[in-house]
A tleap script that builds the chain and sets N, CA, C and O, in Angstrom:
source leaprc.protein.ff14SB
mol = sequence {
  NMET ARG GLY ALA SER ARG ILE LEU ALA ASN
  ASP ILE ASP PRO VAL ALA GLY THR ALA ILE
  THR LEU ASN CYS GLU LEU ASN ARG LEU SER
  PRO PHE PRO ILE LEU ILE LYS ASN ILE LEU
  ASN MET ASP GLN GLY PRO TRP ASP LEU ILE
  ALA LEU GLY ASP MET PHE TYR ASP GLU ALA
  LEU ALA ASP SER LEU HIE GLN TRP LEU LYS
  TYR THR VAL ARG THR HIE ARG THR ARG VAL
  LEU ILE GLY ASP PRO GLY ARG PRO GLN CYS
  SER GLY HIE SER ILE GLN ARG ASP LEU ARG
  SER VAL ALA VAL TYR SER LEU PRO GLU PRO
  THR ARG GLN GLN ASN ASN GLY LEU THR THR
  ALA THR VAL TRP ASP PHE GLN CPRO
}
set mol.1.N position { 125.600 8.769 195.022 }
set mol.1.CA position { 125.310 9.376 196.289 }
set mol.1.C position { 124.044 9.977 196.283 }
set mol.1.O position { 123.682 10.440 197.365 }
set mol.2.N position { 123.174 10.099 195.191 }
set mol.2.CA position { 122.168 10.561 195.112 }
set mol.2.C position { 121.088 10.395 196.177 }
set mol.2.O position { 120.797 9.241 196.491 }
set mol.3.N position { 120.407 11.495 196.817 }
set mol.3.CA position { 119.546 11.268 197.876 }
set mol.3.C position { 120.320 11.089 199.424 }
set mol.3.O position { 119.687 11.151 200.478 }
set mol.4.N position { 121.516 10.903 199.362 }
set mol.4.CA position { 122.126 10.847 200.769 }
set mol.4.C position { 122.324 12.266 201.386 }
set mol.4.O position { 122.725 13.259 200.779 }
set mol.5.N position { 122.001 12.191 202.591 }
set mol.5.CA position { 122.119 13.303 203.316 }
set mol.5.C position { 123.403 13.449 204.019 }
set mol.5.O position { 123.684 14.538 204.519 }
set mol.6.N position { 124.191 12.468 204.101 }
set mol.6.CA position { 125.408 12.425 204.765 }
set mol.6.C position { 126.364 11.172 204.163 }
set mol.6.O position { 125.880 10.052 203.994 }
set mol.7.N position { 127.616 11.445 203.893 }
set mol.7.CA position { 128.459 10.302 203.187 }
set mol.7.C position { 129.757 10.411 204.029 }
set mol.7.O position { 130.164 11.518 204.383 }
set mol.8.N position { 130.390 9.295 204.343 }
set mol.8.CA position { 131.707 9.318 204.834 }
set mol.8.C position { 132.452 8.184 204.142 }
set mol.8.O position { 131.996 7.042 204.204 }
set mol.9.N position { 133.525 8.437 203.517 }
set mol.9.CA position { 134.194 7.514 202.938 }
set mol.9.C position { 135.460 6.977 204.066 }
set mol.9.O position { 135.925 7.699 204.948 }
set mol.10.N position { 135.853 5.626 203.815 }
set mol.10.CA position { 136.837 5.407 204.816 }
set mol.10.C position { 137.773 4.362 204.065 }
set mol.10.O position { 137.277 3.541 203.293 }
set mol.11.N position { 139.324 4.423 204.345 }
set mol.11.CA position { 140.159 3.635 204.113 }
set mol.11.C position { 141.379 3.918 205.050 }
set mol.11.O position { 141.630 5.016 205.548 }
set mol.12.N position { 142.035 2.875 205.202 }
set mol.12.CA position { 143.230 3.156 205.990 }
set mol.12.C position { 144.522 3.631 205.131 }
set mol.12.O position { 145.622 3.875 205.626 }
set mol.13.N position { 144.224 3.709 203.890 }
set mol.13.CA position { 145.600 4.037 202.991 }
set mol.13.C position { 145.176 5.425 202.472 }
set mol.13.O position { 144.094 5.625 201.920 }
set mol.14.N position { 146.120 6.377 202.694 }
set mol.14.CA position { 145.842 7.648 202.107 }
set mol.14.C position { 145.773 7.810 200.609 }
set mol.14.O position { 145.168 8.751 200.096 }
set mol.15.N position { 146.426 6.846 199.888 }
set mol.15.CA position { 146.345 6.781 198.420 }
set mol.15.C position { 144.897 6.594 198.183 }
set mol.15.O position { 144.361 7.275 197.309 }
set mol.16.N position { 144.240 5.781 198.839 }
set mol.16.CA position { 142.761 5.450 198.509 }
set mol.16.C position { 141.933 6.757 198.704 }
set mol.16.O position { 140.933 7.021 198.037 }
set mol.17.N position { 142.391 7.454 199.570 }
set mol.17.CA position { 141.648 8.773 199.829 }
set mol.17.C position { 141.859 9.626 198.704 }
set mol.17.O position { 140.868 10.192 198.244 }
set mol.18.N position { 143.030 9.828 198.153 }
set mol.18.CA position { 143.186 10.604 197.035 }
set mol.18.C position { 142.395 9.920 195.755 }
set mol.18.O position { 141.980 10.680 194.880 }
set mol.19.N position { 142.203 8.646 195.645 }
set mol.19.CA position { 141.581 8.086 194.642 }
set mol.19.C position { 140.053 8.347 194.736 }
set mol.19.O position { 139.379 8.507 193.718 }
set mol.20.N position { 139.549 8.385 195.925 }
set mol.20.CA position { 138.041 8.574 196.162 }
set mol.20.C position { 138.082 10.087 195.506 }
set mol.20.O position { 137.420 10.363 194.505 }
set mol.21.N position { 138.894 10.995 196.149 }
set mol.21.CA position { 138.575 12.333 195.699 }
set mol.21.C position { 138.665 12.485 194.122 }
set mol.21.O position { 137.835 13.206 193.568 }
set mol.22.N position { 139.492 11.935 193.490 }
set mol.22.CA position { 139.711 11.948 192.082 }
set mol.22.C position { 138.429 11.221 191.395 }
set mol.22.O position { 138.000 11.642 190.320 }
set mol.23.N position { 137.967 10.360 191.910 }
set mol.23.CA position { 136.701 9.567 191.452 }
set mol.23.C position { 135.571 10.647 191.475 }
set mol.23.O position { 134.820 10.803 190.512 }
set mol.24.N position { 135.480 11.455 192.735 }
set mol.24.CA position { 134.402 12.320 192.855 }
set mol.24.C position { 134.593 13.500 191.778 }
set mol.24.O position { 133.591 14.021 191.288 }
set mol.25.N position { 135.710 13.861 191.461 }
set mol.25.CA position { 136.086 14.817 190.418 }
set mol.25.C position { 135.489 14.337 188.957 }
set mol.25.O position { 134.698 14.956 188.245 }
set mol.26.N position { 136.060 13.140 188.734 }
set mol.26.CA position { 135.743 12.596 187.510 }
set mol.26.C position { 134.069 12.363 187.208 }
set mol.26.O position { 133.557 12.523 186.100 }
set mol.27.N position { 133.506 12.044 188.162 }
set mol.27.CA position { 131.961 11.812 188.209 }
set mol.27.C position { 131.102 13.013 188.513 }
set mol.27.O position { 129.901 12.871 188.742 }
set mol.28.N position { 131.785 14.384 188.521 }
set mol.28.CA position { 131.286 15.590 188.969 }
set mol.28.C position { 130.415 15.530 190.149 }
set mol.28.O position { 129.274 15.992 190.125 }
set mol.29.N position { 131.026 14.864 191.371 }
set mol.29.CA position { 130.262 14.691 192.556 }
set mol.29.C position { 130.967 15.808 193.613 }
set mol.29.O position { 132.189 15.953 193.623 }
set mol.30.N position { 130.294 16.390 194.280 }
set mol.30.CA position { 130.916 17.210 195.499 }
set mol.30.C position { 131.716 16.162 196.228 }
set mol.30.O position { 131.377 14.989 196.385 }
set mol.31.N position { 132.970 16.813 196.711 }
set mol.31.CA position { 133.689 15.731 197.464 }
set mol.31.C position { 133.101 15.649 198.858 }
set mol.31.O position { 132.416 16.571 199.301 }
set mol.32.N position { 133.349 14.612 199.515 }
set mol.32.CA position { 132.686 14.310 200.863 }
set mol.32.C position { 133.803 13.946 201.754 }
set mol.32.O position { 134.892 13.665 201.253 }
set mol.33.N position { 133.612 13.923 203.160 }
set mol.33.CA position { 134.649 13.622 203.984 }
set mol.33.C position { 135.174 12.303 203.789 }
set mol.33.O position { 134.380 11.394 203.547 }
set mol.34.N position { 136.503 12.055 203.867 }
set mol.34.CA position { 137.189 10.802 203.929 }
set mol.34.C position { 137.967 10.533 205.326 }
set mol.34.O position { 138.848 11.295 205.722 }
set mol.35.N position { 137.626 9.570 205.915 }
set mol.35.CA position { 138.487 9.124 207.305 }
set mol.35.C position { 139.620 8.325 206.831 }
set mol.35.O position { 139.427 7.347 206.109 }
set mol.36.N position { 140.654 8.646 207.156 }
set mol.36.CA position { 141.810 7.669 206.809 }
set mol.36.C position { 142.423 6.997 208.158 }
set mol.36.O position { 143.552 7.254 208.575 }
set mol.37.N position { 141.519 6.104 208.774 }
set mol.37.CA position { 142.140 5.331 209.962 }
set mol.37.C position { 141.066 4.125 209.995 }
set mol.37.O position { 140.087 4.096 209.249 }
set mol.38.N position { 141.346 3.209 210.879 }
set mol.38.CA position { 140.751 2.005 210.950 }
set mol.38.C position { 139.358 2.305 211.712 }
set mol.38.O position { 139.360 2.443 212.936 }
set mol.39.N position { 138.358 2.386 211.075 }
set mol.39.CA position { 137.004 2.744 211.510 }
set mol.39.C position { 136.554 1.527 212.392 }
set mol.39.O position { 135.741 1.778 213.281 }
set mol.40.N position { 136.971 0.300 212.252 }
set mol.40.CA position { 136.473 -0.752 213.017 }
set mol.40.C position { 136.928 -0.537 214.626 }
set mol.40.O position { 136.483 -1.319 215.466 }
set mol.41.N position { 137.710 0.406 214.967 }
set mol.41.CA position { 138.062 0.507 216.320 }
set mol.41.C position { 137.640 1.847 216.638 }
set mol.41.O position { 138.337 2.581 217.338 }
set mol.42.N position { 136.434 2.230 216.114 }
set mol.42.CA position { 135.807 3.615 216.588 }
set mol.42.C position { 134.282 3.192 216.844 }
set mol.42.O position { 133.708 2.261 216.278 }
set mol.43.N position { 133.801 3.950 217.690 }
set mol.43.CA position { 132.305 4.047 217.813 }
set mol.43.C position { 131.670 4.322 216.299 }
set mol.43.O position { 132.042 5.247 215.576 }
set mol.44.N position { 130.747 3.447 215.988 }
set mol.44.CA position { 129.979 3.466 214.713 }
set mol.44.C position { 128.708 4.462 214.871 }
set mol.44.O position { 128.091 4.653 215.919 }
set mol.45.N position { 128.483 4.975 213.783 }
set mol.45.CA position { 127.254 6.043 213.953 }
set mol.45.C position { 126.106 5.212 213.383 }
set mol.45.O position { 126.301 4.102 212.887 }
set mol.46.N position { 124.954 5.761 213.467 }
set mol.46.CA position { 123.797 5.147 212.915 }
set mol.46.C position { 123.475 5.320 211.479 }
set mol.46.O position { 122.512 5.918 210.999 }
set mol.47.N position { 124.428 4.706 210.876 }
set mol.47.CA position { 124.287 4.812 209.159 }
set mol.47.C position { 123.164 3.959 208.681 }
set mol.47.O position { 122.858 2.873 209.172 }
set mol.48.N position { 122.559 4.564 207.649 }
set mol.48.CA position { 121.432 3.791 206.994 }
set mol.48.C position { 122.214 2.754 206.000 }
set mol.48.O position { 121.730 1.635 205.826 }
set mol.49.N position { 123.215 3.070 205.465 }
set mol.49.CA position { 123.960 2.024 204.518 }
set mol.49.C position { 125.266 2.056 204.530 }
set mol.49.O position { 125.802 3.159 204.425 }
set mol.50.N position { 126.044 0.923 204.652 }
set mol.50.CA position { 127.536 0.708 204.663 }
set mol.50.C position { 127.703 -0.043 203.282 }
set mol.50.O position { 127.199 -1.159 203.156 }
set mol.51.N position { 128.369 0.521 202.289 }
set mol.51.CA position { 128.926 -0.196 201.174 }
set mol.51.C position { 130.462 -0.252 201.330 }
set mol.51.O position { 131.204 0.713 201.514 }
set mol.52.N position { 130.805 -1.546 201.224 }
set mol.52.CA position { 132.256 -1.960 201.083 }
set mol.52.C position { 132.809 -2.758 200.076 }
set mol.52.O position { 132.022 -3.456 199.436 }
set mol.53.N position { 133.781 -2.791 199.854 }
set mol.53.CA position { 134.282 -3.565 198.579 }
set mol.53.C position { 135.668 -4.157 198.899 }
set mol.53.O position { 136.550 -3.469 199.414 }
set mol.54.N position { 135.840 -5.495 198.568 }
set mol.54.CA position { 137.064 -6.232 198.481 }
set mol.54.C position { 137.759 -6.091 199.835 }
set mol.54.O position { 138.909 -5.659 199.913 }
set mol.55.N position { 137.093 -6.439 200.827 }
set mol.55.CA position { 137.747 -6.180 202.265 }
set mol.55.C position { 138.091 -7.566 202.804 }
set mol.55.O position { 138.729 -7.593 203.856 }
set mol.56.N position { 137.787 -8.610 202.281 }
set mol.56.CA position { 137.909 -9.935 202.678 }
set mol.56.C position { 139.199 -10.658 202.208 }
set mol.56.O position { 139.198 -11.864 201.960 }
set mol.57.N position { 140.410 -9.795 202.083 }
set mol.57.CA position { 141.628 -10.393 201.485 }
set mol.57.C position { 142.562 -10.824 202.664 }
set mol.57.O position { 143.713 -11.202 202.443 }
set mol.58.N position { 142.022 -10.756 203.948 }
set mol.58.CA position { 142.827 -11.095 204.975 }
set mol.58.C position { 141.977 -11.795 206.057 }
set mol.58.O position { 140.945 -11.225 206.410 }
set mol.59.N position { 142.299 -12.929 206.596 }
set mol.59.CA position { 141.403 -13.672 207.630 }
set mol.59.C position { 141.117 -12.867 208.896 }
set mol.59.O position { 139.970 -12.806 209.340 }
set mol.60.N position { 142.186 -12.223 209.507 }
set mol.60.CA position { 142.117 -11.330 210.668 }
set mol.60.C position { 141.014 -10.209 210.376 }
set mol.60.O position { 140.001 -10.002 211.045 }
set mol.61.N position { 141.381 -9.622 209.379 }
set mol.61.CA position { 140.410 -8.379 209.149 }
set mol.61.C position { 139.032 -8.956 208.836 }
set mol.61.O position { 138.088 -8.378 209.375 }
set mol.62.N position { 138.785 -9.915 208.120 }
set mol.62.CA position { 137.479 -10.502 207.694 }
set mol.62.C position { 136.904 -10.737 209.017 }
set mol.62.O position { 135.768 -10.308 209.221 }
set mol.63.N position { 137.584 -11.414 210.033 }
set mol.63.CA position { 136.929 -11.677 211.321 }
set mol.63.C position { 136.523 -10.604 212.026 }
set mol.63.O position { 135.412 -10.607 212.556 }
set mol.64.N position { 137.442 -9.455 212.136 }
set mol.64.CA position { 137.057 -8.324 212.834 }
set mol.64.C position { 135.874 -7.563 212.157 }
set mol.64.O position { 134.919 -7.152 212.816 }
set mol.65.N position { 135.988 -7.394 210.799 }
set mol.65.CA position { 134.944 -6.990 210.062 }
set mol.65.C position { 133.473 -7.440 210.220 }
set mol.65.O position { 132.513 -6.686 210.377 }
set mol.66.N position { 133.450 -8.821 210.151 }
set mol.66.CA position { 132.231 -9.533 210.341 }
set mol.66.C position { 131.577 -9.255 211.791 }
set mol.66.O position { 130.357 -9.170 211.929 }
set mol.67.N position { 132.442 -9.128 212.809 }
set mol.67.CA position { 131.859 -8.779 214.175 }
set mol.67.C position { 131.296 -7.376 214.286 }
set mol.67.O position { 130.280 -7.085 214.917 }
set mol.68.N position { 132.131 -6.465 213.549 }
set mol.68.CA position { 131.608 -4.917 213.499 }
set mol.68.C position { 130.445 -4.883 212.832 }
set mol.68.O position { 129.527 -4.257 213.362 }
set mol.69.N position { 130.232 -5.478 211.647 }
set mol.69.CA position { 129.120 -5.379 210.779 }
set mol.69.C position { 127.951 -5.972 211.487 }
set mol.69.O position { 126.902 -5.327 211.464 }
set mol.70.N position { 127.989 -7.124 212.119 }
set mol.70.CA position { 126.861 -7.636 212.942 }
set mol.70.C position { 126.525 -6.833 213.890 }
set mol.70.O position { 125.308 -6.741 214.051 }
set mol.71.N position { 127.328 -6.074 214.738 }
set mol.71.CA position { 127.091 -5.298 215.659 }
set mol.71.C position { 126.315 -4.029 215.109 }
set mol.71.O position { 125.332 -3.617 215.724 }
set mol.72.N position { 126.754 -3.413 213.960 }
set mol.72.CA position { 126.149 -2.280 213.261 }
set mol.72.C position { 124.785 -2.510 212.779 }
set mol.72.O position { 123.871 -1.704 212.954 }
set mol.73.N position { 124.647 -3.862 212.042 }
set mol.73.CA position { 123.383 -4.147 211.760 }
set mol.73.C position { 122.264 -4.356 212.922 }
set mol.73.O position { 121.138 -3.881 212.772 }
set mol.74.N position { 122.586 -5.018 213.976 }
set mol.74.CA position { 121.730 -5.141 214.921 }
set mol.74.C position { 121.441 -4.012 215.820 }
set mol.74.O position { 120.361 -3.937 216.406 }
set mol.75.N position { 122.337 -3.163 215.943 }
set mol.75.CA position { 122.377 -1.943 216.807 }
set mol.75.C position { 121.525 -0.688 215.982 }
set mol.75.O position { 120.604 -0.014 216.442 }
set mol.76.N position { 122.009 -0.620 214.902 }
set mol.76.CA position { 121.370 0.589 214.084 }
set mol.76.C position { 120.379 0.203 212.936 }
set mol.76.O position { 119.820 1.084 212.282 }
set mol.77.N position { 120.167 -1.149 212.698 }
set mol.77.CA position { 119.509 -1.697 211.411 }
set mol.77.C position { 119.991 -1.152 210.287 }
set mol.77.O position { 119.250 -0.748 209.391 }
set mol.78.N position { 121.341 -1.093 210.239 }
set mol.78.CA position { 122.011 -0.422 208.888 }
set mol.78.C position { 121.955 -1.646 207.836 }
set mol.78.O position { 122.064 -2.827 208.169 }
set mol.79.N position { 121.796 -1.248 206.697 }
set mol.79.CA position { 121.985 -2.049 205.622 }
set mol.79.C position { 123.372 -2.213 205.050 }
set mol.79.O position { 124.054 -1.209 204.843 }
set mol.80.N position { 123.872 -3.545 204.757 }
set mol.80.CA position { 125.242 -3.502 204.310 }
set mol.80.C position { 125.436 -4.134 203.081 }
set mol.80.O position { 125.172 -5.333 202.989 }
set mol.81.N position { 125.852 -3.517 202.137 }
set mol.81.CA position { 126.283 -4.257 200.689 }
set mol.81.C position { 127.818 -4.600 200.789 }
set mol.81.O position { 128.527 -3.824 201.429 }
set mol.82.N position { 128.294 -5.547 200.285 }
set mol.82.CA position { 129.491 -5.948 200.136 }
set mol.82.C position { 129.823 -6.405 198.726 }
set mol.82.O position { 129.165 -7.253 198.123 }
set mol.83.N position { 130.970 -5.737 198.207 }
set mol.83.CA position { 131.407 -6.184 196.881 }
set mol.83.C position { 132.669 -7.130 197.003 }
set mol.83.O position { 133.621 -6.828 197.722 }
set mol.84.N position { 132.624 -8.178 196.329 }
set mol.84.CA position { 133.868 -9.203 196.550 }
set mol.84.C position { 134.236 -9.909 195.258 }
set mol.84.O position { 133.347 -10.462 194.610 }
set mol.85.N position { 135.396 -9.919 194.882 }
set mol.85.CA position { 135.690 -10.468 193.624 }
set mol.85.C position { 135.925 -12.022 193.991 }
set mol.85.O position { 136.762 -12.519 193.238 }
set mol.86.N position { 135.529 -12.714 194.728 }
set mol.86.CA position { 135.468 -13.999 194.987 }
set mol.86.C position { 136.743 -14.656 195.776 }
set mol.86.O position { 137.039 -15.848 195.702 }
set mol.87.N position { 137.403 -13.735 196.496 }
set mol.87.CA position { 138.746 -14.197 197.218 }
set mol.87.C position { 138.436 -15.464 198.059 }
set mol.87.O position { 137.389 -15.572 198.698 }
set mol.88.N position { 139.261 -16.280 198.029 }
set mol.88.CA position { 139.105 -17.595 199.022 }
set mol.88.C position { 138.733 -17.198 200.513 }
set mol.88.O position { 138.016 -17.833 201.287 }
set mol.89.N position { 139.383 -16.011 200.730 }
set mol.89.CA position { 139.282 -15.561 202.254 }
set mol.89.C position { 137.799 -15.087 202.503 }
set mol.89.O position { 137.450 -14.936 203.673 }
set mol.90.N position { 136.991 -14.867 201.586 }
set mol.90.CA position { 135.684 -14.568 201.811 }
set mol.90.C position { 134.726 -15.874 201.501 }
set mol.90.O position { 133.734 -16.152 202.174 }
set mol.91.N position { 135.128 -16.522 200.524 }
set mol.91.CA position { 134.220 -17.645 200.104 }
set mol.91.C position { 134.328 -18.824 201.188 }
set mol.91.O position { 133.434 -19.659 201.322 }
set mol.92.N position { 135.381 -18.815 201.869 }
set mol.92.CA position { 135.611 -19.736 202.955 }
set mol.92.C position { 135.399 -19.275 204.249 }
set mol.92.O position { 135.713 -19.989 205.202 }
set mol.93.N position { 134.863 -18.075 204.421 }
set mol.93.CA position { 134.857 -17.360 205.731 }
set mol.93.C position { 133.414 -17.689 206.300 }
set mol.93.O position { 132.534 -18.031 205.509 }
set mol.94.N position { 133.171 -17.597 207.577 }
set mol.94.CA position { 131.817 -17.858 208.333 }
set mol.94.C position { 130.822 -16.837 207.895 }
set mol.94.O position { 129.618 -17.048 208.043 }
set mol.95.N position { 131.292 -15.703 207.345 }
set mol.95.CA position { 130.152 -14.773 206.986 }
set mol.95.C position { 129.537 -15.087 205.772 }
set mol.95.O position { 128.605 -14.337 205.480 }
set mol.96.N position { 129.792 -15.984 204.980 }
set mol.96.CA position { 129.079 -16.447 203.982 }
set mol.96.C position { 127.738 -16.873 204.254 }
set mol.96.O position { 126.884 -16.832 203.368 }
set mol.97.N position { 127.494 -17.270 205.385 }
set mol.97.CA position { 126.166 -17.805 205.956 }
set mol.97.C position { 125.185 -16.557 206.019 }
set mol.97.O position { 123.956 -16.617 205.997 }
set mol.98.N position { 125.872 -15.557 206.091 }
set mol.98.CA position { 125.034 -14.199 206.313 }
set mol.98.C position { 124.901 -13.432 205.035 }
set mol.98.O position { 124.459 -12.283 205.063 }
set mol.99.N position { 125.259 -14.007 203.913 }
set mol.99.CA position { 125.238 -13.186 202.825 }
set mol.99.C position { 124.313 -13.566 201.621 }
set mol.99.O position { 124.394 -14.730 201.230 }
set mol.100.N position { 123.526 -12.803 201.048 }
set mol.100.CA position { 122.775 -13.165 200.010 }
set mol.100.C position { 123.025 -12.323 198.840 }
set mol.100.O position { 123.047 -11.095 198.929 }
set mol.101.N position { 123.251 -13.084 197.523 }
set mol.101.CA position { 123.570 -12.473 196.360 }
set mol.101.C position { 122.651 -11.505 195.827 }
set mol.101.O position { 121.445 -11.744 195.752 }
set mol.102.N position { 123.188 -10.378 195.438 }
set mol.102.CA position { 122.308 -9.279 194.865 }
set mol.102.C position { 122.605 -9.182 193.414 }
set mol.102.O position { 121.646 -8.967 192.673 }
set mol.103.N position { 123.863 -9.313 192.863 }
set mol.103.CA position { 124.219 -9.160 191.535 }
set mol.103.C position { 125.545 -9.842 191.479 }
set mol.103.O position { 126.253 -9.952 192.479 }
set mol.104.N position { 125.922 -10.362 190.145 }
set mol.104.CA position { 127.210 -10.732 189.944 }
set mol.104.C position { 127.732 -10.159 188.583 }
set mol.104.O position { 126.962 -10.158 187.623 }
set mol.105.N position { 128.957 -9.691 188.460 }
set mol.105.CA position { 129.404 -9.051 187.383 }
set mol.105.C position { 130.645 -9.705 186.830 }
set mol.105.O position { 131.492 -10.187 187.582 }
set mol.106.N position { 130.746 -9.723 185.621 }
set mol.106.CA position { 132.207 -10.494 185.026 }
set mol.106.C position { 133.245 -9.296 185.137 }
set mol.106.O position { 132.917 -8.123 184.955 }
set mol.107.N position { 134.377 -9.662 185.416 }
set mol.107.CA position { 135.559 -8.806 185.504 }
set mol.107.C position { 135.979 -8.566 184.161 }
set mol.107.O position { 135.770 -9.467 183.349 }
set mol.108.N position { 136.568 -7.447 183.754 }
set mol.108.CA position { 137.278 -7.269 182.619 }
set mol.108.C position { 138.546 -8.139 182.528 }
set mol.108.O position { 139.097 -8.562 183.544 }
set mol.109.N position { 138.996 -8.395 181.280 }
set mol.109.CA position { 140.248 -9.162 181.101 }
set mol.109.C position { 141.388 -8.696 181.797 }
set mol.109.O position { 142.084 -9.488 182.432 }
set mol.110.N position { 141.676 -7.358 181.736 }
set mol.110.CA position { 142.953 -6.890 182.457 }
set mol.110.C position { 142.725 -7.057 184.075 }
set mol.110.O position { 143.675 -7.358 184.798 }
set mol.111.N position { 141.634 -6.880 184.508 }
set mol.111.CA position { 141.444 -7.115 185.992 }
set mol.111.C position { 141.686 -8.571 186.343 }
set mol.111.O position { 142.397 -8.868 187.302 }
set mol.112.N position { 141.013 -9.621 185.460 }
set mol.112.CA position { 141.279 -10.903 185.740 }
set mol.112.C position { 142.746 -11.205 185.738 }
set mol.112.O position { 143.230 -11.898 186.634 }
set mol.113.N position { 143.512 -10.684 184.713 }
set mol.113.CA position { 145.006 -11.013 184.945 }
set mol.113.C position { 145.776 -10.476 186.034 }
set mol.113.O position { 146.800 -11.024 186.442 }
set mol.114.N position { 145.241 -9.274 186.576 }
set mol.114.CA position { 145.934 -8.520 187.605 }
set mol.114.C position { 145.436 -9.359 189.024 }
set mol.114.O position { 145.994 -9.123 190.096 }
set mol.115.N position { 144.570 -10.141 188.937 }
set mol.115.CA position { 143.922 -10.666 190.076 }
set mol.115.C position { 143.936 -12.114 190.072 }
set mol.115.O position { 143.015 -12.765 190.565 }
set mol.116.N position { 145.025 -12.676 189.492 }
set mol.116.CA position { 145.120 -14.186 189.750 }
set mol.116.C position { 143.973 -15.016 189.136 }
set mol.116.O position { 143.613 -16.062 189.677 }
set mol.117.N position { 143.449 -14.593 188.106 }
set mol.117.CA position { 142.367 -15.580 187.495 }
set mol.117.C position { 140.835 -15.240 188.181 }
set mol.117.O position { 139.840 -15.874 187.831 }
set mol.118.N position { 140.791 -14.267 189.097 }
set mol.118.CA position { 139.449 -14.179 189.668 }
set mol.118.C position { 138.636 -13.557 188.548 }
set mol.118.O position { 139.031 -12.523 188.008 }
set mol.119.N position { 137.359 -14.240 188.136 }
set mol.119.CA position { 136.723 -13.823 187.044 }
set mol.119.C position { 135.322 -13.103 187.072 }
set mol.119.O position { 134.861 -12.517 186.092 }
set mol.120.N position { 134.702 -13.203 188.273 }
set mol.120.CA position { 133.444 -12.356 188.630 }
set mol.120.C position { 133.689 -11.569 189.996 }
set mol.120.O position { 134.586 -11.870 190.784 }
set mol.121.N position { 132.812 -10.560 190.175 }
set mol.121.CA position { 132.729 -9.980 191.363 }
set mol.121.C position { 131.084 -10.079 191.835 }
set mol.121.O position { 130.181 -10.022 191.001 }
set mol.122.N position { 130.884 -10.208 193.035 }
set mol.122.CA position { 129.456 -10.343 193.414 }
set mol.122.C position { 129.188 -9.276 194.470 }
set mol.122.O position { 130.003 -8.933 195.326 }
set mol.123.N position { 128.096 -8.845 194.333 }
set mol.123.CA position { 127.608 -7.692 195.415 }
set mol.123.C position { 126.700 -8.570 196.281 }
set mol.123.O position { 125.749 -9.209 195.833 }
set mol.124.N position { 127.069 -8.542 197.518 }
set mol.124.CA position { 126.302 -9.236 198.656 }
set mol.124.C position { 125.367 -8.493 199.598 }
set mol.124.O position { 125.770 -7.393 199.977 }
set mol.125.N position { 124.273 -8.883 200.006 }
set mol.125.CA position { 123.415 -8.183 200.911 }
set mol.125.C position { 123.713 -8.983 202.237 }
set mol.125.O position { 123.442 -10.172 202.402 }
set mol.126.N position { 124.332 -8.124 203.188 }
set mol.126.CA position { 124.785 -8.826 204.625 }
set mol.126.C position { 123.449 -8.828 205.466 }
set mol.126.O position { 122.838 -7.830 205.846 }
set mol.127.N position { 123.126 -10.118 205.675 }
set mol.127.CA position { 121.954 -10.215 206.732 }
set mol.127.C position { 122.064 -11.434 207.920 }
set mol.127.O position { 121.668 -12.598 207.852 }
set mol.128.N position { 122.631 -10.848 208.837 }
set mol.128.CA position { 122.973 -11.606 210.071 }
set mol.128.C position { 121.758 -12.125 210.661 }
set mol.128.O position { 121.809 -12.788 211.697 }
savepdb mol mol.pdb
quit
């Protein structure tokens, strides 16, 4: 979060909010606001960067997210980085034509076993 003047974390799951807070503590970061509701249904602000991970596990959500991200990039020139472990819902989605690979990471063996054999995670730069 170095250099950021404002940070907002978002997840619809309150448990994720707790995990974010614990992660901040473990990494000796000051806690930041966490919004526990569907941000896709809200007016978006002029963010410089949106970083999201593993959000393409459901086709309907992927469709909504794709439209929201396109609007945000075009309206506010927001940069969007997406982390995805190669789920079929993402690799087969129309968003693929707007993604440019930034980095690919091998997943640790326990993570592979928990995620039905997914072996890598890719960080994508979203460029509609």
